N, C-alpha and C positions, 0 to 999 in steps of 0.2 A: 291862166286861161279860164279857170273856173270863176274867178272874180270878174273877169271881163264879160263872160257869158251872163252872169247874174246881173251885172250893171246894165247891160244893153238888151236884156230880155224884155219882150213886150209886157207892159203892166196893164192891169185893169181888164175890162171886158174885151173878148176877142170874138171874131166871127166864126172861128173854127177851133177845134181842140189842138193843143200843142203838146207834143210828146218830147221827152228828153231821153237820149240814149247815153247811159252812163257805163263807165268801165274803170279799170285800174290804170295807174301810171306805169310806164314801162319799167321804171326802176324799182317799183314796189314788189317785194317778195310775195309769192303766192300765199304764204301763211299770214300775211298782213293785208291781203287784198280787200277783205271786208271793210277795213277802215277807210279805204279810198271810195268804195261804193257808198258807204254811209255818209261820208263828207259831202259827196256830190248830191246825195238825196237831201240832206239837211239844208244845203245851200239853196237848192232850187225847188224844194217841196211846195213853197207858196206860189210858185210861178208856173209850174207844170200841170198839165191835166192828166198825164199818165207817164209812166217810166218804162223804158226798155232796159233790162239788165243784160248787157252785152258781155258774154263770156266766150265769144266765138271769133273775134277778129284774129286772122292769122298774122297780122302785122305787128302785134304785141307779143313778143317772145314768151312762150309758156302759158299764155292766157287760156288757150283751149283746154288746158289741164283742169280748169275750174269746172268743166263739164263732167268730170269723173266723180265717182262716189266719195273719193277722199276729201273733196272740197265742197261739192255742190250743196248738199243738204244744209250744212252749217252756214254757208254764205247766204243762201236764199232765205233761211230762217231768220238771220240777223236783219236782213233788209225788210222782210215781212213784218217782223216785230217792231222795227223802227217806224214803218208805215202806219201800223195800227196805233202805236203810241202817239204819233203826231196827229192822227185823225181824232183820237179821243181827246187830246189836249185842246184842240180847236173846235171840237163839236161838229165835225163833218165826216162824210164817208171817206174811207181810205182811198188812196189813189189806185187805179188799176195798175197792176204790175205784170209785165210780159217778159218772157225770156227769149233771147235771140240765140239760135243754135247754128252750128255748122252743117253744111251739106255732106261732109265727109265722115259722118258718124255711121256706125253699123246700126242695124235695127235693134240689136240687143242693148246698145248704148242709149238709143232713143227711148227704149222701154224704161230704163233706169231713170232717165230724166223725167219722163211722163209720170212715173210713180211719185217722184218728189214734188212735182208741180201740183198733182192731185192732192197729195197729203197736205201741202201748205196752202192750198186754195188760191193758186195764182190765177190771174185773169185770162191768160192766153199765152200763145207762143208765136214767135216770128220765125218762119222757115223760108229761106235760110240766108246765112251770111255768104261771103265769097268762098270760093273753093281753092284748096291748095293743089288740087289735081290739075293735070294738063292733058289736053286731047292728043291723040296719036298724031304725030307729024308736026306738033307745035314746036317751033324752032327756038323760041326764047329760053334763055337759062335764068331769067329773073325769078326770084322767089316772091312769096307774098300771095295775097288773094287775087284770084281772077274773077272778073265779073263781066256781064254782058254777052257772054258766049253761049252757044247752043248747049254746051256741056252743063253749065250752071242752070240753064233753063230746065233741062231734063232732070238733073239731080234734085233740084228743089221741088219739082212736080212730084217726084217719087217720094220724097220725104213728107211733103204735105199730105199726099194720099195715104201714106202709111199711118201718120198721126191721126188723120180723120177716121180711118177704119179702126185703129187701136182704141180710140176714145169714143167710138160710136157717134162722132160728130159733136160731142159735148164740150170739147175744149176749143174756144175760138182760135182760129189760125189766121195770121197775116202772111200772105204768100208773097215772096220776093225772090227775084233771080231771073235775069234774062227777059224782063218785061219791056218790050219796045213796040208793041202793037196791041190792038184790041184782041186779036187772036191769042197772043201769048198771055195776056192778062186773063182772058176767058179760060185758058187752060188751068190757071191757078184756082179759079173759082170752081171749075168742074172737078178738080182734084179734091176739093173740100175746104178751100180757104174761104174765110168770111170777108176779108178785105185784101187789097193788093197794095204793095209798096213798090216804089220805083227809085232807082238811083242812076245807073249808067244811062238808061234811056233818056232820063231827064237832062243829063249832061250833053248828050249828042243831039238831042232834038229840041233843046231850048226850054225856057221857063214856062211856056204855055202848053207843054206836052201833056201835063196832067189833065188840063181842061179838054184838050183835043181827044185824049184817050177816053175820058168819061163820055164825051159826045158820041164817039165811034162805037163804044160798047152799048150805049143806049140804042143806037140805030140798028145794031145787029140783033138785039133781042132783049126783052124785058127780064128774062131769067138772069141776066148779068147785072141788073141795076139794083 
């Protein structure tokens, strides 16, 4: 899959930045996870404008354990060092690195993550991935991440606002979770996000949703632009 992505990735000048979300393979043990992240980075470093370090997908068994102290600092240090080494070798600025976290963390766990991000000078954080929680009365017994629901919209807003207040607004935040309208996107910005990311809304509302969303937000107020 990595080879196919590299082969088909857009080359040369682009009209907009392109980010790459990287993670470990399901079969890779946690103590070897860094090798997968580094392999992805090395393969795509010359084609990406920024990287998302995804340690929060609930659909890869055990992946969220990388958010804990036992793994986090070492993993992010290795990726940071590889990024700096690659930039120095080619004589350009390092890629911005952002960490994508889960909405199901406690505030204490978020504090630990923010401490590491600050120490390693990461460029920002993406809050949040999908949730393993289920709303009261939700009938499905399926496991995995839930997205697009009011619950994830509320949870991600709470995490965004906590991060914003904890860092005095100094750490850039990309807000994501339950965005399907200008109002829901505006909530993320009001909570402290610098930018907004969409996924489920894009699927249900089609490929032009991002453009329609931007226009609607601009019409509602310059403070959201």
